[in-house]
C-alpha positions in Angstrom: 106.3 3.3 -13.4 106.2 6.2 -10.9 106.2 5.8 -7.2 103.5 6.8 -4.7 102.3 10.4 -4.7 103.4 12.5 -1.8 100.7 13.2 0.8 101.0 16.2 3.1 99.1 16.6 6.4 96.8 19.0 4.6 95.9 16.2 2.1 95.1 13.9 5.0 92.9 16.6 6.5 91.1 17.0 3.2 90.6 13.2 3.1 89.0 13.4 6.6 86.2 15.5 5.1 84.9 12.2 3.7 83.9 11.3 7.2 81.3 14.0 7.2 79.0 11.7 5.2 78.7 8.9 7.7 78.4 11.5 10.5 75.6 13.2 8.8 73.8 9.9 8.0 74.1 8.8 11.7 72.8 12.1 12.9 69.9 12.2 10.4 68.9 8.6 11.0 69.4 8.9 14.8 71.9 6.0 14.9 73.9 7.4 17.8 77.2 6.8 16.1 78.3 10.4 15.9 80.7 10.4 18.9 82.3 7.1 17.8 82.8 8.4 14.3 84.5 11.6 15.6 86.6 9.8 18.2 87.5 7.1 15.6 88.5 9.7 13.0 90.9 11.4 15.4 92.2 8.1 17.0 93.0 6.4 13.7 95.2 9.4 12.7 96.9 9.7 16.1 97.5 6.0 16.6 98.8 5.4 13.1 101.1 8.4 13.2 102.6 7.3 16.5 103.0 3.7 15.1 104.6 5.2 11.9 107.2 7.1 14.0 107.8 4.1 16.2 108.3 1.7 13.3 110.6 4.2 11.7 112.7 4.2 14.8 112.7 0.4 15.1 113.6 0.0 11.4 116.4 2.4 11.9 117.9 0.5 14.8 117.7 -2.9 12.9 118.1 -4.9 16.1 116.1 -7.9 17.3 115.2 -6.7 20.8 113.1 -3.7 19.7 111.4 -5.9 17.1 110.5 -8.5 19.8 109.4 -5.8 22.2 106.9 -4.3 19.6 105.6 -7.9 18.9 105.2 -8.6 22.6 103.1 -5.5 23.1 101.0 -6.2 20.0 100.3 -9.8 21.2 99.2 -8.7 24.7 96.9 -6.1 23.2 95.4 -8.6 20.8 94.8 -11.2 23.5 93.2 -8.6 25.9 91.0 -7.1 23.2 89.9 -10.6 22.1 88.7 -11.4 25.6 87.2 -7.9 26.0 85.2 -8.1 22.7 84.0 -11.6 23.7 82.6 -10.1 26.9 85.0 -12.2 29.0 87.0 -9.7 31.2 88.6 -12.3 33.4 92.4 -12.2 33.5 92.6 -15.9 33.0 90.7 -15.7 29.7 92.9 -12.8 28.5 95.9 -14.8 29.4 94.7 -17.9 27.5 93.8 -15.8 24.5 97.1 -14.0 24.6 99.2 -17.2 24.9 97.3 -19.0 22.2 97.2 -16.1 19.7 100.9 -15.4 20.3 102.1 -19.0 20.0 100.1 -19.8 16.9 100.9 -16.5 15.1 104.7 -17.0 15.9 104.6 -20.7 14.7 102.8 -20.1 11.4 104.6 -16.8 10.7 108.0 -18.5 11.3 107.2 -21.1 8.6 106.2 -18.4 6.1 109.1 -16.2 6.9 111.9 -18.8 6.8 110.6 -21.6 4.7 108.5 -19.8 2.1 110.0 -16.2 1.8 113.5 -16.8 3.2 113.6 -13.6 5.3 117.0 -12.4 6.5 118.0 -11.5 9.1 115.6 -13.5 11.0 114.2 -10.5 12.8 113.9 -8.3 9.7 111.3 -5.7 10.9 110.1 -4.7 7.5 108.6 -8.2 7.1 108.2 -9.5 10.6 106.3 -6.7 12.2 103.7 -5.9 9.5 103.0 -9.5 8.6 102.7 -10.7 12.2 100.6 -7.7 12.9 98.1 -8.9 10.2 98.1 -12.3 11.8 97.6 -11.1 15.3 94.7 -8.9 14.1 93.0 -11.7 12.3 93.3 -14.1 15.2 92.1 -11.4 17.6 88.9 -10.8 15.7 88.2 -14.5 15.0 88.8 -15.5 18.6 86.5 -12.8 19.9 83.7 -13.8 17.5 84.1 -17.5 18.2 84.3 -17.1 22.0 81.3 -14.9 22.1 79.3 -17.3 19.9 80.3 -20.3 22.1 79.3 -18.4 25.2 75.9 -17.4 23.7 75.3 -20.8 22.4 75.9 -22.6 25.7 73.8 -20.1 27.6 70.9 -20.1 25.1 71.0 -23.9 24.8 71.5 -24.5 28.5 68.5 -26.8 28.8 69.4 -28.9 25.8 73.0 -29.3 27.0 72.0 -30.3 30.6 69.4 -32.7 29.2 72.2 -34.4 27.2 74.4 -34.5 30.3 71.6 -36.1 32.4 71.3 -38.8 29.7 75.0 -39.7 30.2 76.6 -37.6 27.5 80.1 -36.2 28.2 80.7 -32.4 28.2 82.1 -32.6 24.7 79.2 -34.7 23.3 76.7 -32.2 24.9 78.4 -29.1 23.7 80.2 -30.1 20.4 77.5 -28.7 18.1 77.8 -25.3 19.9 81.6 -25.3 19.4 81.2 -26.2 15.7 78.7 -23.4 15.1 81.0 -21.0 16.9 84.0 -22.0 14.8 82.1 -21.7 11.6 80.8 -18.2 12.6 84.4 -17.1 13.5 85.8 -18.3 10.2 83.2 -16.9 7.8 84.9 -13.5 7.4 88.2 -15.0 6.6 86.7 -17.5 4.1 84.7 -14.7 2.5 88.0 -12.8 2.0 89.5 -15.8 0.2 86.5 -16.2 -2.0 86.1 -12.6 -3.1 89.8 -11.5 -3.4 90.5 -10.0 -6.7 86.8 -10.2 -7.7 85.0 -7.9 -5.3 88.0 -6.2 -3.7 91.8 -5.7 -4.1 93.3 -6.6 -0.7 95.0 -3.8 1.2 98.5 -5.1 1.2 98.5 -5.8 -2.6 97.0 -2.3 -3.2 99.6 -0.6 -1.1 102.4 -2.5 -2.9 101.0 -1.6 -6.3 100.7 2.0 -5.3 104.3 1.9 -4.1 105.4 0.9 -7.6 105.9 -2.9 -7.0 105.2 -5.1 -10.0 101.5 -6.2 -9.8 102.3 -9.9 -10.3 104.8 -9.8 -7.4 102.3 -7.9 -5.3 99.7 -10.6 -6.0 102.1 -13.4 -5.0 102.8 -11.7 -1.7 99.1 -11.2 -1.1 98.3 -14.9 -1.8 101.0 -15.8 0.8 99.4 -13.4 3.2 96.0 -14.8 2.7 97.3 -18.3 3.5 99.2 -17.0 6.5 96.1 -15.3 7.8 93.8 -18.2 7.2 96.2 -20.6 8.9 96.6 -18.4 12.0 93.0 -17.5 12.3 91.7 -21.1 12.0 94.4 -22.6 14.4 94.2 -19.8 17.0 90.4 -19.9 17.0 90.1 -23.6 17.4 92.8 -23.8 20.1 91.4 -20.8 22.1 87.7 -22.0 22.0 88.7 -25.6 23.0 90.7 -24.1 25.9 87.8 -21.9 27.0 85.3 -24.7 26.5 86.7 -26.4 29.6 85.6 -23.4 31.7 82.0 -24.3 31.2 82.0 -27.8 32.7 83.2 -29.4 35.9 85.4 -32.5 36.0 82.2 -34.5 36.6 80.8 -33.2 33.3 78.3 -30.8 34.8 77.5 -27.5 33.1 79.0 -24.5 35.0 78.4 -21.3 33.3 81.0 -18.6 34.2 
């Protein structure tokens, strides 16, 4: 079985021509996405190339400190972006999201790395950085969706929540349904990925490994482990973050206090 085909920068430039189709559609249909498409096309190349060179340097050093530094930066960015996408720009919210996402991703990943796979050395950047990056990204997206859904639910259902509080309900009793709906909405993309993997789409990690010449059955095993890793991180981080943020909406006397 041959390895992956070599790709030059000219090949990447040729692939970028595919982006002309969505650009033309946006312009023809007046969707207003042309600028985002152009910026995104350039950014994805620049950002990933920089990351590629950075990871090459970190892999070459093979020391724990650079690995932890990269993970710390990724965690802060994930927490900040989760708060930003949820429409909550307060530093406290970003700190909560960063702390929860980082702690959950580290805990679940540690179990997978050291109990399931048996990664050595413990900081092995080839495993630790890519897999924790997937976990951080999944948690970031789910937390953003869940936090936004909870905020919208409490604001749109303010009268119902306040009526329940007036009747003697606690803050949790009044807002539990909103939290449940927010959690379900946040988890839908992850669950859909579990349901359709191998039927509708071949996941990216598995595809990359197969292209690189890895035995397809081994690639499948890794992909299944990654799915479990992502689902565990996504569910736990989302629940923990939403419950932490839920307290912002109520006073100690169980009165609704919209931020």
